[in-house]
N, C-alpha and C positions, 0 to 999 in steps of 0.2 A: 451563620457562616456556612458556606458549602464545603463539602469534603473535596480536597484536592486529590484527584485520582491519578497516580503516576503510572507510567508505562512499565517500569522495571519489574514489579511483581508479576505482571502479565507475561512479559518476555521470559522471565526466569522459569515460570511454570511451563510455558511452551517448550523452552530449551531442554528442560529436565525430561519431559515426555519424549522428545525427539532423540535425545542421547540414548535412551533405552531402545527406541525403535531402530536406530542406526546400528547399535551393537548387536541386536537380534539379526539384522540384515547381514552383518559381517560374518556371523556364525554360518550363514548360508553361502558365504563367499561373494556377497554383493556389497559394493561400496558406492553410495550415491555420489555423483560428480556434477559439479557446476562449472560452466565456462561463462565468465563475464566478458562481454565484447565492448571495448571502449575505443572510440575514435579521438585521438588527441589526448590532452591532459587537463581537462576542465577541473577546477578546484573542487567543486561540489561532487563531481563524479568520483574523484580520488578519495574524498572523505567518506562517501558512501561505500566505495570499494573496500577501503581499509576496515570499516565496521563489519561488512559482509564476510570478508575473508576470515576475520577474527572469530565471528560467530560460527562459521562453518567448521573451522579448525576445532573449536571448543566442543562442538556436537559430534565431530568425527566424519564430517562430509569433506570429500576431496574438492578443492576449488582452485581454479586457475584463471588467469586473465589473458585474453587475446587483445593485445594493444595494437591498434592500427594507426597509421599516420593521419594527421589532420587533413591532408590534401588528397586522401585516397579517392580514386574514381569510383563511381557507382558500380561499374562492372566488376572491378577488383573486390569491392566490399561484398557484393553478392557472391562472388566466387569463394571468398573466405567464410562467409556465413554458411554456404552450402556444405563446405568441408566439415564444419562443426555439426551441422544437421546430420551428416552421414557418419560421424564418428560414433560408433556403437558404445564406446566407453563413457560418453557424455550423456547424462540424463536430462540436464537442465541448461537452458541458455537465458541469460539476461543481457539485453542490449541497452546501453546507456543512450538516452535521448534527452534533449533534442540533438539532431545531427547538424554537422556543418552544412552550409546551404547547397553544396553540390550533390548531396545525397537526398534522394526523394523517398521520404517515409511512406508515402502512399503506395509505392511499388514494393519497398523492402518488407513491409508488414505481411505481405502475402508469401514471402520467401521463407521466413522462420518456420521451423517445424512446430505445429501447434502442440504436439504432445510434449515438447521440450520447452515451450514458451511459458516460463513460470511467473511472468509479470504482465500477462494479458496484452501483448503487442499484436498478436495475430487476430484478425477479424473472426476466426473460428472460435477463439476463446471469448470474445465479446458476445458472440451469439449464444455460447453455452451459458453465460451468466444470465442472459435474457430468458433462457429456457430452464434455468435452475438445474442444469446438467452438472452433476457433481464430478465428472471427469475433467471439467475445465479448470482454468486458473484465473481467478479475479485479480485485479491489481493489488499489490501488497498493502497500500495505504488504507483503502476502504475495508479490506479484510482485517487489518489491525484494529480498526474502529469496532467492528463486530466482536472481535476477541476481547477488547477492553470492556464493552458493555456486558458480555457474558461473564467475564471474570468478576466484575463488581456486582453481578446479579441484578442488572438493570432489566426489568421486564420490557420486552419489545412488542409482544403479541397484543394487537388491538390499540396500541399507543399511537398518539400523533407524533410523527417524526418529520421534522423540516430539515431539508438539506439546502444549504446556501452555496450555490455554485453548480455549474452543469458541465464541467470538463469531462473528457473521456477518461482521465486518470483518476479523478475522485468523484465528482458529483453524480454523473450518470450511473457508474457501477455501484456507488453507495446506495442509490435509490433501489436498485435491483436486489442488493443484499438485504436491505431493510425489509423490502417486500417479501423476500424469502423467509424472513423471521415473523411475517404476518403483522408488521406495523402498517399504519395508514400513512402514506408518504406524500409530502408536498415538496416541490422544488422551487426555490427562489433564485433569481438571477438579476442582472443589471436592469432588465426591463420590467421587473416586478413592481406593481403599484402598491404603495404603502407596505414596504417590507417589514418594518417593525411590528405592524399589526399581525401580519402572517406569522412571523417568527415567534411572537409572544403567545401563540396558541400551542406551541410545541411542548410535548413532554420530553422529547429528545431533540436537541438542536445540534446539527453537525455542520461545521463551517469550514469551507475551503475555497476562498475567493482570492487570496493573495493581496489583501489590503490590510496593512498593519492596524490592529486594535480598532477596526471599524465597528465591530459588534459591541455595543454597550448595554447597560441594564434595561433600556427601553425595549430591546429585542427579546428579553428573557422573561418567561413566566415564573412566578414564585414556585420553587420546587423542581424546576426543569433540570435535566441532565445536559450539560453543555460539553461538546467534544470539538476541540479546536485543532484543525488539520493544517492550518496556515503556518508557514515559516517565513518571517520577515526580519528585517533589521530596523529598529526604531531610531529616532533622531539622536539618541545617545550612543548608537552603535551596538546596542544589545539585541540579542535574538528575542523576538516576540511573535505572538500568533496573530490571527485575524480577530481575536476576541480581546477586549479590554478586561483582563481577568480580575484586576482589583475592583473594577466597577461592578462586575457581574457576580462576583463571589458571594455577596450577601443574599442574592435572590436564588441562585442555583443550589440544588441539593448536592450535586456533584459537578466538578469541572476539571478538565485536563489542563495541565500547565504546558507552556512552551518556553524553553525546552523541557525535556524529561517526560513528555507525554506520548502522543501517538507515534512520533518519530522513533522513539526508543523500542517500539514493538515491531517495526517494519522488517528489520533484518531477521527476526525470529520467524516471521511469516514467510519470508523468502526461503528460509531453511525448511519450513514446514512444506512448502510447495515443491522443493527439490526432492524431499523424501517421498512425497505423494507421487511425483513424476516417476521416480525410480521404481516404486512399487507397481504402478500401473504398467510400466514397460516390462516388468518381470512377472506380470499377471498375478501379483500378490494382493 
């Protein structure tokens, strides 16, 4: 039976280190500050916001929400975003996406200040991940996966890592972060031929495709480490991942659960990025 590797111990370790960093910054008269930008009141945005604000408060980061109306025009949204860009007291901005249809993400992503963009919305930060430039910010979810692998002492150097999914939020940046750890990386997607065969070569299998329990034991090599990034609702109305955990558990050496896996680490990564942004802006 594989070890179920939960996110909470990872999140707690990150939070503990950050609490000390923030108190050291406060001695210097610096308090890291986040502004969350939310359009409308989407349920999943509100749930994430609640967790992020709680995490920031616990660590000592100042955090606030800029709530904008669901029907805001593009020009007005850009005007509001520029105000936050220019606010010297704000170190970090996270914009909830996807947007309502009247807002054009392909325009707005060039407006956010890259040095404050702690969830990799700006193309500048996407480029920095490609270049392994440590002043950039990767998206929180793939960053959380790397932290989990490090926390549980999973070797990445020289290992075969397969990433299932090629989104800009998880799949593509995940590949870059694993490459930075010197893993040998393969990407699978909906057009991959014989995906179970490719996945079953993986020492580390990271899954983020948004299909409930799609990955079963035929995709998993004996002894593989399986990281499930998916969040879905199954036929009984319960939260589940993209991996059929019950089926894969016997073959995997380690496997993350859903819930209580990768998702429980992301708000700690967000806090880590806020502190990093604050330090970079203060030349620390």
